[in-house]
N, C-alpha and C positions, 0 to 999 in steps of 0.2 A: 858743422855741429847737427845736433840731433833734429830729427823732423818734428815739425810743431805738431801738437796734438790737433786732430782734426776737428773741426766745429761740427755739429750737427746738420747744418745745411751743407758743408762740404762734403760730409760722409754720404749724401745722397747722389752724388756724382762719382761714378768711379774713377780712380786714379788713372786707370788705362783700361782700354776697351778695344779689342780686336773683333771685327764683324766679318766673317766670311774671308780671311785673309788667304790670299794664294801667293807664293812666291816661286817663280820658274826661272832657273838660269839657262839661257841658251834658247834655240828653236830647233823646231822639226823633231827627227826621231833621236836626236842627241840630248834634247832637252832634259834637265834635271828639275823634277817638281819637288822643291825643298819642303812646301807647305802647301797643303789640299784644302783651302775651305776651314781654316781654324779661327774659332770664335772662343774669346775669352773676355772676363770681366775681372779685376782686381780693385779693391778698395780699399782705402785709409787703413791701417793697422793688420793687415793680412800678409803674411808670409805663405807664398805658393811655391812649392818645389816641382820640377820639371824633370821627368825621369824618362828613359827610353834607350833603345840601344844606340850604337855609332851610326851617324847618318840619319837619323830619325827627323831632324829637324830643329832639334833643342837650341843648338846655338843661333841658327836663322830667327827663330822665334823672339829670343832676347834681343838681337839686332833690330828688328822690326819693331817691337814694343818699345824700344828706347830710342827710335829715330835715325839708327846708325844705317838702316838700310830701309828701302821702301818697298811695299808690296807690288805684286804684278797685277793684283785685282784685291778688292775689298777695300776695308777703311780701318784706320787706327786713330783713335782720339785719346789724348792725354788732357785729363781735367777737363773734358769736354771739347778740346780744340781738335778738328779732324788734321792730321798731319799732312795729308795730301794737298791742303789748300795753302800751306806756308812755302815761303820762299826757301831757298838754301840757306840764306842769312838768318833767316827767323826761326828754321828749325835748329840751327846750330846755337842760337840763342837760348832756344827752349831746352836743349840737351846740356848746357853749361849750367842753368837754372834749377831745373826741376828734376833731371834726372841723372843719377850717378851710375858709373859703369864700372863693375870690378872684372878685368880682363883676366882670363885664363892664364896668360903668361906675364900677368901684372902691368907691365909697359911703363914702370917706372924708369925715368932718365938717368942714367948713372953720373952724368955731371952736375945734376943738382942735388942738393942736400935733400934729406926727408921732407923737411918743412917747405923748401922751394918746391918739391914735387906736388905737396898737398895744396900749397897755395896757389898752383899754376891754373887751375879753372877760375879762380876769383880774378886772378890779374887779366885773363884772357877776356873775362867778362867786363874788365873796366876798372877793376878795384885798385886803389893805390897800393904800393908794395908793402907799405905799413899795415893797412887795414887788413890785406890779402894774409899777411904774416900771423897778425892777430888771430884771425879766423883759423889758420891752419894751427896754430899752436894749441887752441881751444879744442878742436877735434882731435888733435893729436893726443892730449890728457885724456879725452873720452876712450880713446883705444889702448891706452896704457904705454904710450910712446912720448911721453912728456921729456924724458931724458935723451932721447935719440933725434931731436930735431935737427941739430947740425952735423949729424952724421951722413955719409953717402950710402945709397943703397947696398954697395958691396961691402960695407963696414958693420952691417947688422944681420942677424939671421934671418932663414928662410921664413920662419913666422913671424917675426917683424916686418918683413918687407911686405906679406901679405896684409899685415893689419895696416901699413902705411898706404898700400893701395885701397884698402877700405875705407881709410881716413878722408883720402883723395875724393873718393865717390860721394862722400858726405858733407864735405865743405859746403858751406851755404846753406840754404833752406830746400834740401833736396825733398820732394815727395815720392819719387820712384828710385829704387835702387835695384839694379839687375846685377846679378853676380853668376858668373860662368866658370863652374867648378872651382869655387875659391879654396876647396881643401884639398885638391888634387895631389899636391907635392907635400902635404903635412901629415905628421903623425897623428895619432888618434886624439890625444890629450890638447894639441894644438888645433887640430880640427874642430873639438869641441868648443874651444874659446872663440874661434870665429864664427861658429854657429851661434854662440850666446851673444855675439856683437849683432849679427843679423837679426835674431829674435828680438834684441833689445831694440832694434831701429823700429822694427814693425810694430811693437808694443807701445812706442812712442810716437806712432801715426803714420809712417811711412809705408808704402806699398812695397813688398819685396819680392822679386821672381828669382829664384835661385834653381840653376841647372846642377844636377848632381847625378853621380852614379851609385851612390852609397845610400841604401835604405835607412841606415843609422841617422844620417843626416836629414834625410827627407821627413823622418818621425818629428823633427822640431817644427814642420810646417803646419799650418790651419787646414791645407789641401793639397793633395798630389796630383798632378796631370801626368798623365801617360801618354808619349807620343810613340807612333810607329808610323813609318813611311810618310811621315809629313802630316798625319791626321792624328786627332785627339782619340784614344780607344778606352775601353771600359776598366782597364786593369792591367797590371804587369804582364799578364798572359795574353791578353786579347787586344776626354776620360776625366773621370773626377772621383777621387776618393777623400775621405777624412782622415787626417793623419792625426788628430789631436780629440 
């Protein structure tokens, strides 16, 4: 369901904060430096777009911001809580309750209905099936899929599957929404509809981090960050610019 509007007190604390984050894969001369000292703050109500060439570290940045990956160095705080101090169990609980992720390949489970896919994070967090389904139906209504709840993913269109994936990322009181190229396989009208949904979640009080290669979609953001070779730079040619 939609993110709660942030209170003035909550607005003082960034929803997510990255401090000098480094992410290195491997060792020695073969090491890949995916992120090199990246710092970023996002507050409630912001939609921030991340752009950059392939291999620049965009997906790694999303994974680390949402606790799906841990930095090699630096610190990540979600609502003031440093993720490096959390056990694997507590980190998983934080992801289920506070962060929603829209994967590039959607990751919907084919054998589950749309409603069952959306309800899954709530069930994994201990909610009963009836309560989880109620929450799933509510958020499916918000994304325009109320009539598709009992269909399977292969019975609905690509755009509808994308909205189902977004609904799954929204179910519960999510404060952080991370979307990795959510419009990549969609035509322009459907892509615009997905951006309206993401923009609406930010306007309702969530912090939304969007990876995109399309300037038209980045234009929906409050800020655009450009990554190159694992570092934030000053613009698409050379980071932080205003998009609105």
